Every structure is written in C-alpha cells, then in structure tokens.
N, C-alpha and C positions, 0 to 999 in steps of 0.2 A: 498391318502396318500401321494404319490410321490409329487403331486401339492403342498401340505401342506410344505413339507420339502424343495423343490425348492424355495417356497415364502419365507420361515424363512432363507434359507441360503442367499437369495439375500438380505433381511432385514439386516441380520447380516453383510454382505459385505459391503452395503452402509454405515451403521453406522460406521463400521470400518474406511472407507475412510474418512467420514466428520469428524470424531472424531480424525483423525490422529494418529491411533493407529498402523500404519504402513501399509506396503504392504499385499496384500492379493491375493490369487489364486483361482479362481473359480473352483470347481470341474469339472472333465472331463466330456463332454457330453456322454451319453450312445448311442451306435453305433444304437440301435432302441429304441427311446423313445416312451413311451406308447401314444396310439392314443388321439390326442387333447392336448398333453403336450408338451411345448417346453423345450429343456434343458436351463440351465443358461448360458449367453452369456459370452465370455471370459472376464477378468477382465479388459483389455483394453477397452471394450465398455460400461463399467459401468461409470457413469455421476456422479460427485461428485463436491462439492464446491472447489475452489482453496484455500488450506490452506498455500501454501509457500509464498503468496505475490508476485508471479512471473506474474501474469496475470495484463494487461493493465487495468488501472483504468480511470473512466469518472470524472475528476477533473479539476477544473481552480484553478488558483492560482495568487493572486495579492499582490505584495510587495510594500508596500510605505515607502521611506526613508525620513526621515526629518533630515537634516544635518545641523549642526552649526560646527563653527570652531574647527577643530580637532577631531571631533566626529560625530556620527550618532545614530539614533534609527530606526530600521525597524520593521514595523507591517505589517503581513502577514497574508491575510485571504485565506483559503483554502475552495472552494465550491464544494459539490459533485453534479454534473450535470446529472449523470446516473440516470438509474431506480433502481439500487439495493444500498443498504448500503455498506459503505467503512468499511474494516475490520481493516484498517491500512493505514499510508501514511508515505512518505519520501521526504523531500525537499532538493534537494542537489545543490551546486554552487561551484564555485572557486573564492577565494577571491582574488582581484586585488593585486599586489605587495604591494601596499601602504596602505591596509587595514587589519585590525586585528579585528575579532570579539573577544568580551571579556565577553559579558553575553548574556543569553538567557532565556526565560521563556515559560511555557505552550508547552514545547518540550524536547525530550534528544537529545543532541549534540554530535556529533562525530566529531571532529578535527582533521585532519592528515595533517600537513604541511599547504597548501594553500586550501585543499578540506575539505568543511563544508557539514555535513548531518544533518538535522534536522528532527526527527522521532516523531512520536505521543508518547505523555507522557501516556500510559496506559489508563488513565480515558477519553482521548480525541481521542482514536482510532477510534471508531464508529462514522461515519458521514451518517445521513440518506440522502436519496434522497433530494436534494433542500436545504439541511443544510449545515451549515459551522462551521469551527473551527477558532480560532484566536491564533497567538502566535507571537513570536517576538525575535529580537536580536539586540545588540547594540555593539558599539566597536569604534574604533579611526581609523583616517587616516591621512596621512602627504601629504602635497602639495595639489593637485586639488582632490576633490572628484569624485570617478568614481565607479559606482555600479558594481555588477557582471554582466556579460553579458550573462552567461549560467545558470541561475537559473530555475530549474524545478521541478514538483512534478511527480515523478514516470516516468519521462522520457518527461513528457508533459512540453513545455515552460512556465514560468510564465510570468506575465506582471509585469514591473518594473517601479515604478513612482517615482521621485525625486522632492521633495518639495523644 
C-alpha cells in the first residue's frame, strides 16, 4: 500500500513540475521505511522539462540581408540541430546606429532603443529536431549599410550574410 502511495505522489509531483503548476515539496522520508521500499527523493532530485526557457538550445541561425539603396530585407532561417524539439526561440541583436527596423513577419518583435528581440509567433514556436522556421524583418539605413554584429539565437551567434 505504501509503495502505491509513493508512486502516486511521485507521478503527481512530476506532472505538477512538467505542467508548470508551481513548486512542490516531496513528503518527508520516514525514518524507517518498510523493507524494500525507498522513500521519495527530495523535490530537487526530481527531473523535469525546463519550462522557463532558460536552458541552452541547440539551434543555428542564418540571417541573409538583401540590401538596396536606403533599405534592406533580412530573411532568417533558424534550424534545430539538437535531438529534442525546441519549445520556443528568441533572436536578439543591436541595430547599428544608422539602421532602423520597421517591419517584421513570422515573429513577435520587441524593440527598445537599438535592441531588437524577435521571438517565436506562437504557431512557429515548436521546431522538431532537424526542422527549421523562417522569419524576417525589414528596415531602413542611412550612409553605408552595416549589418548587426551581435545577432544570436538564445545566446548562440548567428551567421550573417549580406547580398
């Protein structure tokens, strides 16, 4: 009976963590568990999926800029090179002083001063292993075009190509 209760509590704990319902605390282990039964591990020993988006992802990013007088279009391809599906992604960069992003597609943009963050658009958050998503942005520039030199996906540098 105790084994069934322990297994049920462990299952509930794992589901709670995976579904993001908040933190849990495992019941205290008895000082003398019944023969052959192991007490539940402390909650810190439970392994669950990272739902915070803080874990490093295995992805590559290639941004291809097509430049014309006074403007540009950037087509970005993000590819999952890992063994597990991606549950979301964010590409960030700092706009050079002479650049201004004015449009974007297939991504949600947050622009604060020169900082730009392009995040998945809900429907394209999941990227299967070996799969990719395409999104882009466009804008204007003055003087000589200079692409961003710090573009990355979740901290991993992107390849930048200017046509």
